[in-house]
C-alpha positions as CSV (number, residue, x, y, z in Angstrom):
1,M,0.0,0.0,0.0
2,I,1.4,3.4,-1.0
3,R,1.1,6.1,1.6
4,P,0.3,9.6,0.4
5,R,3.0,12.1,1.1
6,P,2.2,14.7,3.6
7,H,1.8,18.1,1.9
8,L,4.7,20.2,3.2
9,Q,4.2,24.0,3.4
10,A,7.3,26.2,3.0
11,F,8.5,29.4,1.5
12,T,10.3,29.5,-1.8
13,L,13.8,31.0,-2.0
14,L,12.3,33.9,-4.1
15,E,9.8,34.8,-1.4
16,L,12.5,34.8,1.2
17,L,14.7,37.0,-0.9
18,V,11.9,39.5,-1.5
19,V,11.1,39.8,2.2
20,M,14.8,40.2,3.1
21,A,15.1,43.0,0.4
22,I,12.1,44.8,1.8
23,L,13.4,44.5,5.4
24,G,16.8,45.8,4.2
25,I,15.2,48.9,2.6
26,L,13.2,49.6,5.7
27,A,16.2,49.3,7.9
28,G,18.2,51.6,5.7
29,V,15.5,54.3,5.7
30,L,15.0,54.0,9.4
31,G,18.8,54.2,10.0
32,F,19.1,57.3,7.8
33,N,16.3,59.0,9.7
34,L,17.8,58.1,13.1
35,L,21.2,59.4,12.0
36,G,19.7,62.7,10.9
37,S,17.9,63.0,14.3
38,Y,21.1,62.3,16.1
39,R,23.0,64.9,14.2
40,S,20.2,67.5,14.9
41,A,20.3,66.7,18.6
42,Q,24.1,67.2,18.7
43,L,23.8,70.5,16.9
44,R,21.0,71.7,19.3
45,E,23.1,70.6,22.2
46,A,26.1,72.6,21.0
47,A,24.0,75.7,20.4
48,S,22.4,75.3,23.8
49,Q,25.9,75.0,25.4
50,L,27.2,78.2,23.7
51,A,24.0,80.1,24.5
52,G,24.1,78.9,28.1
53,D,27.7,80.1,28.5
54,L,26.7,83.5,27.0
55,R,23.9,83.8,29.4
56,Q,26.1,82.7,32.3
57,A,28.7,85.3,31.2
58,R,26.1,88.1,31.4
59,S,24.9,86.8,34.8
60,D,28.5,86.7,36.1
61,T,29.1,90.2,35.0
62,L,26.0,91.4,36.9
63,K,26.9,89.5,40.0
64,S,30.6,90.1,40.2
65,G,30.8,93.6,38.8
66,Q,33.7,92.5,36.4
67,D,33.6,92.4,32.6
68,T,33.2,88.9,31.1
69,Q,33.9,88.1,27.5
70,L,33.5,85.0,25.2
71,D,35.7,84.5,22.2
72,V,34.8,82.0,19.4
73,T,37.6,80.5,17.3
74,L,36.4,80.1,13.7
75,N,36.4,76.6,12.1
76,T,37.1,74.9,15.4
77,P,34.9,73.6,18.2
78,A,36.7,75.7,20.7
79,Y,35.7,79.0,22.4
80,T,37.1,80.8,25.4
81,V,35.3,82.4,28.4
82,T,37.2,85.0,30.4
83,R,35.6,86.4,33.6
84,G,37.2,89.5,35.0
85,T,40.9,88.9,35.6
86,D,40.5,85.1,35.9
87,T,42.4,82.7,33.7
88,P,40.5,82.1,30.4
89,Q,38.6,78.9,30.3
90,T,38.6,77.0,26.9
91,R,35.4,75.1,26.2
92,T,34.6,72.7,23.3
93,L,31.4,72.3,21.4
94,P,30.2,68.7,21.4
95,G,29.7,66.4,18.4
96,G,32.3,68.0,16.1
97,V,30.2,71.1,15.7
98,V,32.3,74.2,14.7
99,A,31.6,77.9,14.3
100,T,31.9,78.5,10.5
101,D,30.6,82.0,10.1
102,V,30.7,85.1,12.2
103,R,28.8,88.4,11.7
104,G,29.7,91.2,14.0
105,G,32.9,89.8,15.4
106,N,34.1,86.7,17.2
107,R,33.9,88.3,20.7
108,V,31.1,89.2,23.0
109,K,32.0,91.3,26.0
110,Y,29.5,92.0,28.7
111,E,30.5,95.1,30.5
112,A,30.0,95.8,34.3
113,P,28.0,97.0,36.1
114,N,24.8,96.4,34.0
115,G,25.8,93.5,31.8
116,T,25.4,95.2,28.4
117,T,27.4,94.8,25.3
118,D,28.9,97.4,22.9
119,G,25.7,97.4,20.9
120,T,26.7,95.8,17.6
121,G,25.3,92.3,18.1
122,V,26.8,89.1,16.9
123,V,25.6,86.1,14.8
124,W,27.5,82.8,14.9
125,T,26.7,80.0,12.5
126,L,27.3,76.6,14.0
127,R,27.7,73.7,11.6
128,H,27.6,69.9,12.2
129,P,30.0,67.8,10.1
130,G,26.8,66.3,8.6
131,G,26.0,69.7,7.0
132,R,23.2,71.0,9.3
133,E,23.4,74.5,10.6
134,I,22.0,76.6,13.4
135,K,22.6,80.3,14.4
136,V,23.4,81.7,17.8
137,K,22.6,85.4,18.0
138,V,23.5,88.0,20.6
139,V,21.2,91.0,20.2
140,G,22.5,94.5,20.3
141,I,23.2,96.4,23.5
142,T,21.0,94.2,25.8
143,G,23.1,91.1,25.1
144,K,20.0,88.8,24.8
145,V,20.9,85.4,23.4
146,M,18.7,83.6,20.8
147,I,19.1,80.3,19.0
148,D,17.7,80.3,15.4
149,A,17.4,77.0,13.5
150,T,16.4,78.6,10.2
151,N,19.0,79.0,7.5
């Protein structure tokens, strides 16, 4: 007596390859989007750090009664904060972010006793190695600090 073969259910090689190709495309798109989000977060972090140090410089000027200045070095992630007659402190922007463009000078000086600047205002463009940009602005005589993500 001949036994009927059980009917085996399986995927063909072609079906498996198609599913793997679709999964690869989805993983690539997701990875690209995550990388872009990560770069944006690094850039925002760098801009927040610089803006925070500028705000702290103004606050220190008001508290101590001594001038405070912040100098940005172009095309590097480094900048220097000098409070009164203290030794300058060099800081580094995170994520490889550099200041690529300066309008109004590379120095902001908050003058005692009221924490104002010389009135010209400054705009620094921070750039991530991935190409994204953000601007940090110091407004006129008041020294107010703003972060502007528009190009």
